[in-house]
C-alpha positions as CSV (number, residue, x, y, z in Angstrom):
1,M,27.8,75.2,-114.4
2,D,28.1,78.8,-115.5
3,W,26.8,80.7,-118.6
4,P,27.9,83.8,-120.4
5,H,24.8,86.0,-120.1
6,G,23.4,88.9,-118.2
7,R,23.9,92.6,-118.5
8,V,26.9,94.3,-116.9
9,P,25.6,96.8,-114.3
10,D,27.7,99.9,-113.8
11,Q,30.2,99.4,-116.5
12,R,32.3,102.4,-115.5
13,A,32.6,101.3,-111.9
14,R,33.5,97.8,-113.1
15,R,36.3,99.1,-115.3
16,R,37.7,101.4,-112.6
17,G,37.9,98.6,-110.0
18,P,37.4,98.6,-106.2
19,Q,40.0,101.3,-105.4
20,A,38.6,103.7,-107.9
21,R,35.1,103.0,-106.7
22,A,36.2,103.7,-103.1
23,S,37.7,107.1,-104.2
24,C,34.3,108.5,-105.1
25,A,33.6,108.7,-101.3
26,H,37.1,109.6,-100.2
27,W,36.3,113.3,-99.9
28,L,34.1,112.6,-96.8
29,C,37.1,111.3,-94.8
30,L,36.1,110.5,-91.2
31,R,37.9,109.1,-88.2
32,P,37.2,105.5,-87.2
33,R,34.1,104.8,-85.1
34,R,33.4,102.1,-82.6
35,N,30.6,99.6,-83.0
36,P,27.5,101.8,-82.4
37,L,25.3,99.8,-80.2
38,R,22.6,101.1,-78.0
39,R,23.6,102.3,-74.5
40,G,24.6,99.5,-72.3
41,H,25.1,96.9,-75.0
42,R,28.6,95.9,-76.2
43,V,29.7,93.4,-78.8
44,P,33.0,91.9,-77.5
45,P,35.7,91.7,-80.1
46,L,36.5,88.3,-81.7
47,R,39.4,86.7,-79.9
48,G,42.3,85.1,-81.8
49,R,43.7,81.7,-81.2
50,E,45.9,82.8,-78.4
51,G,43.0,84.4,-76.5
52,R,44.1,87.9,-77.5
53,E,41.6,90.4,-78.8
54,G,41.7,91.1,-82.5
55,P,41.5,89.0,-85.7
56,P,42.3,85.3,-85.8
57,H,45.9,84.2,-85.8
58,G,47.7,84.9,-89.1
59,V,45.3,87.7,-90.2
60,A,47.0,91.1,-90.5
61,Q,45.7,93.6,-88.0
62,R,45.0,96.3,-90.6
63,Q,43.0,94.2,-92.9
64,P,39.3,94.4,-92.4
65,L,37.4,91.1,-92.5
66,I,34.3,90.2,-94.4
67,H,32.5,87.0,-94.6
68,Y,31.1,85.3,-97.7
69,G,27.7,83.9,-97.0
70,A,24.6,83.1,-98.9
71,R,21.2,81.5,-98.8
72,G,22.4,78.2,-97.3
73,H,21.5,74.9,-98.7
74,R,21.9,71.8,-96.6
75,D,24.3,69.0,-97.4
76,H,22.4,66.1,-95.9
77,A,25.1,63.5,-96.3
78,A,28.3,65.3,-95.6
79,G,27.8,65.8,-91.9
80,G,29.6,68.2,-89.6
81,K,29.9,72.0,-89.9
82,S,31.4,73.9,-92.7
83,P,34.8,75.5,-91.9
84,V,33.2,78.9,-92.5
85,S,30.2,78.3,-90.2
86,A,31.5,79.9,-87.0
87,R,34.5,81.9,-87.9
88,G,33.7,85.6,-88.0
89,R,30.5,85.3,-86.1
90,S,29.6,88.3,-83.9
91,S,30.4,87.3,-80.3
92,A,27.2,88.8,-78.9
93,P,23.6,88.6,-80.1
94,L,21.5,91.7,-80.9
95,R,18.8,90.8,-78.4
96,G,16.7,93.9,-77.7
97,S,19.4,96.2,-79.0
98,G,20.0,98.1,-82.2
99,L,22.7,99.8,-84.1
100,T,21.2,103.3,-83.9
101,S,22.2,107.0,-84.0
102,S,25.2,106.7,-86.2
103,S,27.6,109.7,-86.4
104,P,26.3,112.5,-88.7
105,S,29.6,112.5,-90.5
106,R,29.7,108.7,-91.0
107,R,27.2,106.8,-93.1
108,R,26.2,103.3,-92.1
109,I,25.6,100.7,-94.8
110,V,24.0,97.4,-94.0
111,V,24.4,94.4,-96.4
112,V,21.7,91.8,-95.9
113,G,22.7,88.3,-97.1
114,G,26.0,86.5,-96.8
115,G,26.2,84.9,-100.2
116,I,28.7,85.7,-102.9
117,S,26.8,88.8,-103.9
118,G,26.6,90.0,-100.3
119,L,30.2,89.2,-99.6
120,A,31.4,91.0,-102.8
121,A,29.3,94.0,-101.7
122,A,30.7,94.0,-98.2
123,Y,34.3,93.5,-99.4
124,T,33.9,96.4,-101.8
125,L,32.6,98.6,-98.9
126,A,35.4,97.5,-96.6
127,R,38.0,98.5,-99.3
128,A,36.3,101.9,-99.7
129,R,36.4,102.4,-95.9
130,Q,40.1,101.5,-95.9
131,A,40.7,104.1,-98.7
132,G,39.1,106.8,-96.5
133,A,35.4,106.6,-97.3
134,P,33.4,107.8,-94.2
135,I,31.3,104.7,-93.8
136,E,30.7,101.8,-91.4
137,E,29.5,98.6,-93.1
138,Y,27.8,95.6,-91.6
139,L,27.0,92.2,-93.1
140,L,24.0,90.2,-91.8
141,E,23.4,86.5,-92.6
142,G,20.4,84.6,-91.3
143,S,21.8,81.1,-91.6
144,P,24.4,79.6,-89.3
145,R,27.1,79.6,-92.0
146,W,28.8,81.7,-94.6
147,G,29.0,80.5,-98.2
148,G,25.5,79.7,-99.2
149,V,25.3,77.5,-102.3
150,I,29.1,77.4,-102.4
151,R,30.0,74.4,-100.3
152,T,33.1,72.2,-100.6
153,E,33.9,69.0,-98.8
154,K,37.3,67.4,-99.0
155,F,38.2,63.9,-97.8
156,D,40.4,61.0,-98.8
157,G,41.7,62.9,-101.8
158,F,38.3,63.8,-103.2
159,V,37.1,67.5,-103.6
160,I,33.3,67.5,-103.8
161,E,31.3,70.6,-104.5
162,G,27.7,70.8,-103.3
163,G,26.9,73.8,-105.4
164,P,28.6,75.4,-108.4
165,D,31.9,73.8,-109.3
166,S,33.5,76.5,-111.4
167,F,33.1,79.8,-113.2
168,L,33.4,80.8,-116.8
169,T,36.9,81.9,-117.6
170,E,35.8,84.5,-120.1
171,K,33.9,86.4,-117.4
172,P,36.8,88.1,-115.4
173,E,35.2,89.1,-112.1
174,A,35.7,85.8,-110.2
175,A,39.3,85.2,-111.2
176,A,40.1,88.9,-110.6
177,L,38.8,88.7,-107.1
178,C,40.7,85.5,-106.5
179,R,43.9,87.2,-107.6
180,E,43.2,90.2,-105.4
181,L,42.7,87.8,-102.4
182,G,46.1,86.1,-103.0
183,L,44.6,83.0,-104.6
184,A,46.2,83.3,-108.1
185,S,48.3,80.2,-107.6
186,H,45.2,78.2,-106.6
187,L,43.3,78.9,-109.9
188,L,42.8,75.7,-111.8
189,G,41.6,75.5,-115.4
190,S,39.4,72.8,-116.9
191,N,40.9,69.9,-118.8
192,D,39.7,71.0,-122.2
193,R,41.5,68.1,-124.0
194,E,38.5,66.0,-122.8
195,R,35.8,68.7,-123.2
196,R,33.4,66.5,-125.0
197,T,29.8,66.5,-123.8
198,Y,27.3,63.8,-124.6
199,I,23.5,64.0,-125.2
200,L,21.2,61.1,-124.3
201,H,19.4,60.5,-127.6
202,R,17.0,57.7,-128.0
203,G,18.7,55.8,-125.2
204,R,22.2,56.2,-126.6
205,L,24.9,58.7,-125.7
206,E,25.8,60.9,-128.7
207,P,28.5,63.6,-128.5
208,L,27.7,67.2,-129.2
209,P,29.1,68.0,-132.7
210,D,32.5,69.6,-132.7
211,G,32.5,73.3,-133.4
212,L,29.2,73.9,-131.5
213,Y,29.6,77.2,-129.8
214,M,26.9,77.2,-127.0
215,L,24.0,76.6,-129.3
216,V,25.5,77.7,-132.6
217,P,27.2,75.3,-135.1
218,T,30.4,76.7,-136.6
219,R,31.8,73.7,-138.5
220,L,30.0,72.0,-141.4
221,W,31.2,68.4,-141.4
222,P,30.5,67.6,-137.7
223,L,27.0,69.1,-138.2
224,V,26.4,66.9,-141.2
225,R,27.5,63.8,-139.4
226,T,25.7,64.2,-136.1
227,P,22.7,61.9,-135.4
228,L,21.3,64.5,-133.0
229,L,19.7,66.5,-135.9
230,P,17.6,65.2,-138.8
231,A,18.3,66.3,-142.3
232,R,15.8,69.1,-142.2
233,S,17.5,70.7,-139.2
234,K,20.9,70.4,-140.9
235,L,19.5,72.2,-143.9
236,S,18.0,74.9,-141.6
237,A,21.5,75.4,-140.0
238,L,23.0,75.9,-143.5
239,A,20.3,78.3,-144.5
240,E,20.8,80.2,-141.3
241,L,24.0,81.6,-142.7
242,F,22.0,83.8,-145.0
243,R,19.6,85.3,-142.5
244,R,19.3,89.1,-142.4
245,P,19.1,91.3,-139.2
246,S,15.8,91.2,-137.4
247,G,15.0,93.7,-134.7
248,D,11.2,93.7,-134.4
249,R,10.9,91.5,-131.3
250,A,11.1,92.8,-127.8
251,D,11.1,89.3,-126.1
252,E,10.5,85.7,-126.9
253,S,11.2,82.3,-125.4
254,A,14.6,80.7,-125.9
255,A,12.9,77.8,-127.6
256,S,11.2,80.1,-130.2
257,F,14.4,82.0,-130.8
258,V,16.6,78.9,-131.3
259,G,13.8,77.2,-133.4
260,R,13.6,80.2,-135.8
261,H,17.3,79.8,-136.5
262,F,17.9,76.1,-136.5
263,G,14.6,74.2,-136.3
264,P,12.8,72.3,-133.5
265,A,15.2,69.4,-133.3
266,M,18.0,71.8,-132.3
267,V,15.7,73.0,-129.5
268,Q,14.6,69.6,-128.2
269,N,17.9,67.7,-128.5
270,I,20.5,70.4,-127.7
271,A,19.2,73.8,-126.5
272,D,16.6,72.6,-124.0
273,P,19.0,70.2,-122.2
274,L,21.8,72.8,-122.1
275,L,19.5,75.4,-120.6
276,A,18.1,72.9,-118.1
277,G,21.6,72.0,-117.0
278,V,22.5,75.7,-116.5
279,Y,19.2,77.2,-115.2
280,G,17.2,74.3,-114.1
281,G,14.6,75.7,-116.4
282,D,12.5,75.1,-119.5
283,S,13.5,76.7,-122.9
284,E,9.8,77.2,-123.6
285,N,9.6,79.6,-120.6
286,L,13.1,81.2,-120.4
287,S,13.5,84.6,-122.1
288,A,15.9,84.6,-125.0
289,P,17.2,88.2,-124.5
290,A,17.7,87.4,-120.8
291,V,19.5,84.0,-121.0
292,L,21.0,84.4,-124.5
293,P,21.8,88.1,-124.7
294,R,24.9,87.7,-126.8
295,F,23.0,85.8,-129.5
296,W,20.0,88.2,-129.2
297,R,22.4,91.1,-130.0
298,I,24.0,89.2,-132.9
299,E,20.7,88.6,-134.5
300,K,19.9,92.3,-134.4
301,E,23.3,93.2,-135.8
302,T,24.0,90.5,-138.4
303,G,20.9,88.4,-138.7
304,S,22.8,85.1,-138.8
305,L,24.0,83.7,-135.4
306,T,26.6,81.5,-137.2
307,R,28.1,84.5,-139.1
308,G,28.2,86.6,-136.0
309,V,29.9,83.9,-133.9
310,L,32.5,83.2,-136.6
311,R,33.3,86.9,-136.9
312,A,33.7,87.2,-133.1
313,R,35.8,84.1,-132.8
314,R,38.2,85.3,-135.5
315,A,38.7,88.5,-133.6
316,H,39.6,86.7,-130.4
317,R,41.0,83.5,-131.7
318,R,44.4,83.8,-130.1
319,E,43.2,84.5,-126.5
320,A,40.4,82.0,-126.8
321,A,42.7,79.2,-127.9
322,S,44.9,79.6,-124.8
323,A,42.3,80.0,-122.1
324,P,40.4,77.1,-120.5
325,L,36.6,77.2,-120.7
326,F,36.1,76.9,-116.9
327,T,38.1,77.9,-113.9
328,T,37.9,76.8,-110.3
329,L,40.1,76.7,-107.2
330,D,42.5,73.8,-106.4
331,G,41.0,73.3,-103.0
332,G,37.4,73.9,-104.0
333,L,35.4,77.1,-104.4
334,E,35.0,77.4,-100.6
335,E,38.6,78.7,-100.7
336,L,37.1,81.9,-102.0
337,V,34.7,82.0,-99.1
338,R,37.5,81.6,-96.6
339,A,39.7,84.1,-98.2
340,L,37.0,86.7,-98.1
341,V,36.2,85.8,-94.4
342,E,39.9,86.4,-93.5
343,R,39.9,89.9,-94.9
344,L,36.8,91.4,-93.3
345,E,36.2,92.9,-89.8
346,P,34.8,90.3,-87.4
347,S,32.9,92.9,-85.3
348,R,31.0,94.0,-88.5
349,L,29.7,90.5,-89.2
350,L,26.5,89.3,-87.8
351,L,25.9,85.6,-88.4
352,G,22.6,83.8,-87.6
353,Q,20.8,87.2,-87.5
354,K,17.7,86.9,-89.7
355,V,16.2,90.1,-90.9
356,E,12.4,90.2,-90.4
357,V,11.4,93.4,-92.1
358,L,12.9,96.5,-93.7
359,E,11.3,99.9,-93.0
360,T,11.9,103.5,-93.8
361,G,12.5,105.6,-90.7
362,A,13.0,109.3,-90.0
363,R,14.1,111.3,-93.0
364,Q,17.5,112.8,-93.1
365,P,18.3,116.5,-93.9
366,K,18.6,116.0,-97.7
367,G,15.3,114.1,-97.8
368,R,16.8,110.6,-97.8
369,P,14.9,108.1,-95.7
370,R,16.9,106.4,-92.9
371,W,16.4,102.7,-93.2
372,V,15.5,100.6,-90.2
373,V,16.5,96.9,-90.4
374,R,14.5,94.9,-87.9
375,V,16.2,91.7,-86.9
376,S,14.9,88.6,-85.1
377,E,14.7,88.9,-81.3
378,G,13.6,92.5,-81.4
379,A,16.8,94.2,-82.6
380,A,16.7,97.2,-84.8
381,I,19.6,98.6,-87.0
382,E,19.4,102.1,-88.5
383,A,21.2,102.6,-91.7
384,D,21.7,105.2,-94.3
385,A,21.9,102.6,-97.1
386,V,20.9,99.0,-97.4
387,V,22.1,96.4,-99.9
388,L,19.7,93.4,-100.2
389,A,21.8,90.5,-101.5
390,L,19.0,88.0,-101.2
391,P,16.8,85.8,-103.4
392,A,14.1,88.1,-105.0
393,Y,11.4,86.4,-102.9
394,E,13.3,87.2,-99.7
395,S,13.8,90.8,-100.7
396,A,10.1,91.0,-101.5
397,R,9.2,89.7,-98.0
398,L,11.5,92.4,-96.3
399,L,10.1,95.2,-98.5
400,A,6.4,94.4,-98.0
401,R,5.9,97.4,-95.7
402,A,8.4,99.9,-97.2
403,D,7.1,99.5,-100.8
404,P,4.4,96.9,-101.5
405,V,4.6,97.6,-105.3
406,L,8.3,96.8,-105.4
407,A,7.7,93.7,-103.2
408,Q,5.1,92.5,-105.6
409,R,7.4,92.9,-108.6
410,L,10.2,91.1,-106.9
411,G,7.9,88.3,-105.9
412,E,7.1,87.7,-109.6
413,I,10.5,86.3,-110.3
414,P,10.2,82.5,-110.1
415,Y,12.7,80.1,-108.8
416,S,13.5,76.4,-109.1
417,S,15.2,74.0,-106.8
418,A,18.1,71.7,-107.4
419,V,19.5,68.4,-105.9
420,T,23.0,67.1,-106.6
421,V,24.3,63.7,-105.7
422,A,28.0,63.0,-105.9
423,F,29.3,59.4,-106.1
424,G,32.8,58.0,-105.8
425,F,33.9,54.9,-107.6
426,E,36.9,52.7,-108.2
427,S,38.2,53.3,-111.7
428,K,38.5,49.6,-112.4
429,D,34.7,49.2,-111.8
430,V,33.6,51.9,-114.3
431,K,34.2,52.4,-118.0
432,L,33.3,55.9,-119.2
433,A,33.8,57.6,-122.6
434,P,36.3,60.5,-122.4
435,G,34.5,63.8,-121.7
436,H,33.2,66.2,-119.1
437,G,29.7,64.7,-118.8
438,L,26.3,64.3,-120.3
439,L,22.9,66.0,-120.6
440,V,19.5,64.5,-120.7
441,P,16.7,66.0,-122.9
442,R,13.2,66.1,-121.6
443,Q,11.8,63.6,-124.2
444,E,14.1,60.9,-122.7
445,R,11.8,60.9,-119.6
446,R,14.5,60.6,-117.0
447,R,14.8,62.2,-113.7
448,L,18.5,63.1,-114.3
449,L,19.1,66.5,-115.8
450,A,22.9,66.0,-116.2
451,V,25.9,64.1,-115.0
452,T,29.4,65.7,-114.6
453,F,32.5,63.5,-114.8
454,V,34.2,65.6,-112.2
455,H,37.5,63.7,-112.2
456,A,37.9,64.4,-116.0
457,K,36.7,68.0,-116.0
458,F,39.3,69.2,-113.5
459,P,42.6,67.6,-112.2
460,R,43.0,66.6,-108.6
461,R,39.3,66.1,-107.9
462,A,39.7,62.4,-107.2
463,P,42.7,60.4,-105.9
464,P,44.5,58.0,-108.3
465,G,42.5,55.0,-109.2
466,K,39.2,56.7,-108.3
467,L,36.4,58.5,-110.2
468,L,34.0,61.2,-109.1
469,L,30.6,61.7,-110.8
470,R,28.0,64.3,-109.9
471,C,24.3,64.0,-110.8
472,F,21.9,66.9,-111.2
473,L,18.2,66.5,-110.5
474,G,15.2,68.7,-110.0
475,G,14.7,72.1,-111.7
476,T,11.4,73.0,-113.2
477,R,11.3,69.6,-114.9
478,D,11.0,67.7,-111.6
479,P,10.1,70.2,-108.8
480,E,8.7,67.6,-106.4
481,I,12.0,65.8,-106.0
482,I,13.3,68.4,-103.5
483,G,10.8,66.9,-101.0
484,A,11.8,63.2,-101.5
485,S,13.9,61.4,-98.9
486,D,17.6,61.0,-99.3
487,E,17.2,57.2,-99.9
488,E,14.7,57.8,-102.7
489,I,16.9,60.4,-104.5
490,V,20.1,58.3,-104.2
491,G,18.2,55.2,-105.4
492,W,16.8,57.1,-108.5
493,A,20.2,58.5,-109.3
494,R,21.9,55.1,-109.1
495,K,19.2,53.4,-111.2
496,E,19.5,56.0,-114.0
497,L,23.3,55.8,-113.9
498,A,23.0,52.1,-114.5
499,A,20.5,52.6,-117.3
500,I,22.4,55.3,-119.1
501,L,26.1,54.4,-118.4
502,G,25.7,50.8,-117.5
503,L,27.2,51.7,-114.1
504,R,26.2,49.0,-111.7
505,A,29.2,49.0,-109.3
506,T,28.6,49.9,-105.7
507,P,29.8,53.5,-105.0
508,L,32.5,54.1,-102.4
509,F,30.3,56.9,-101.0
510,H,27.6,59.4,-101.9
511,R,27.0,63.0,-101.0
512,L,23.6,64.6,-101.4
513,T,23.0,68.4,-101.4
514,R,19.6,70.1,-101.7
515,S,19.3,73.7,-102.9
516,P,15.7,74.7,-102.4
517,Q,14.4,77.7,-104.4
518,A,18.0,78.6,-105.3
519,M,17.9,79.2,-109.1
520,A,16.2,82.3,-110.4
521,Q,14.2,81.7,-113.6
522,Y,14.6,84.4,-116.2
523,T,11.3,83.7,-117.9
524,V,9.7,85.7,-120.8
525,G,9.1,89.2,-119.5
526,H,12.2,89.2,-117.2
527,L,13.8,92.3,-118.7
528,E,10.5,94.2,-118.4
529,R,10.2,93.1,-114.8
530,L,13.8,94.4,-114.2
531,R,12.9,97.8,-115.7
532,A,9.9,98.0,-113.4
533,I,12.0,97.0,-110.4
534,E,14.8,99.5,-111.2
535,A,12.2,102.3,-111.6
536,R,10.8,101.6,-108.1
537,V,14.3,101.2,-106.5
538,K,15.2,104.7,-107.8
539,Q,12.4,106.1,-105.7
540,L,13.9,104.6,-102.6
541,P,17.3,106.3,-102.1
542,G,19.8,104.2,-100.3
543,L,18.4,100.9,-101.4
544,S,20.3,98.5,-103.7
545,L,19.6,95.0,-104.9
546,S,22.0,92.3,-105.8
547,G,22.1,88.6,-106.4
548,N,21.4,86.0,-109.1
549,A,17.8,87.2,-109.8
550,Y,18.7,90.1,-112.0
551,S,21.5,90.1,-114.5
552,G,23.2,86.7,-114.4
553,I,23.3,83.5,-112.3
554,G,27.0,82.6,-112.5
555,I,29.6,83.4,-109.8
556,S,31.2,86.2,-111.8
557,D,27.7,87.7,-112.4
558,C,27.0,87.6,-108.7
559,I,30.3,89.2,-107.8
560,R,29.7,91.9,-110.4
561,S,26.2,92.5,-109.0
562,G,27.5,92.8,-105.4
563,Q,30.2,95.2,-106.4
564,A,27.8,97.4,-108.4
565,A,25.3,97.4,-105.5
566,A,28.1,98.6,-103.1
567,A,29.1,101.3,-105.6
568,R,25.5,102.5,-105.7
569,A,25.3,102.5,-101.9
570,L,28.5,104.6,-101.7
571,S,27.2,107.1,-104.2
572,V,24.0,108.0,-102.3
């Protein structure tokens, strides 16, 4: 799932695009430089399929290659290695060596973390180098595969996502990157004719009322008829139309914010399960301005969320009516991973190289500290700039020596874990209402957070005559489940599918994926923490942070974050 939230870092760089960002460093213009290892140490070039040196077969010689990697979660049931696990891996380890003494006229930028943010950063840097920027960029990933929480498995006509399954169409970064990488014909919109979502309410599935925009009702009659809200909440929703602007709050929980506008039943039955499905979090703890920034701004401008949403929808009605809500790739989101991998320089990619600590080294002529990236097995890499595209707690670990205060602030950002279980069924054995899936409120006392009807959400996700369901568990509601056995988790999921959907048929297969400590929690105080983090980062020239811990957890948010971090590294 994705969510329209988060600030947009570096708006000017975003509007200008990768080529414009690259041009800001074009004036430095250096000749190419070889891989700068210590004396006596050489990284052999990656060999193509015919044994020749150079990029893999079918990849243009002039195109630099970068790999998409991330904090990897493990798919316990799929088996085998990901198709992006080995390709692009540096042919030689860094044992005892370091990338040191870079040319005075070329700046070395190291990106740590091979997730979507890190890959977006590395790709932006590679494009800048192609445009003439005097840099040499390297991408390090500690796990044995690129792709992180993006993991796709395809077999027997099924396309199964272990992590995110799509991105919001209204956020342009992911689709724009796909088009730039030649994947325009692979973009696949959601089937919005069956966009209905159900809420488990007192043991029964009730559809979300038509006209509900995120958390805001925009149509009167569906609101009046829904059994999800009592009469008092419906009256509160009507009275909300007449609210005046309010700007006296700096922060508050999402539950408090929604409750002030629409009453507690809207929080319990709609807002909390929606936010749990997106963030794996609790509306009582999540920060309204951080996770609902659009509505936070509307309240300050117009007072009424309903009036503000209706006004915005009228202004964009034509384009909104034609675009699907969600977009994915026909062959799964790992297509994006592979496309990035095939356009980045293999010799600049270091897979399976875990960074142990980040230190400041000897200062450069203009007073900038040279960074020292210490990798496992004793290697050291000197860099003029570093992009940490990692979970906040991993960045905190690396920065403990360089800046203990910054490390402490980063460590204050909490995370939750997630587990997904995908099941395949014969269509004849299952009777489902039309829709994209269901959400489970906390008061229903179930372990399931949500279920997606994948075969209905997107075309070509299951072969004819088959269905594909994906169950979500864990989050802050059930943190212990990440440590349960596969058999226990699958058993719980099947038991609850039977109780909620009456689904007792034996599945054709299941696929279980664990994502430990993968979802950043934007709790109350998040924006204040970000301001403190940004203030410390400004005191460390050459350091940039990116990832899902800061200004958005969706794929487009992470791509934007990586691009902005690369732009900052280029501007130092």
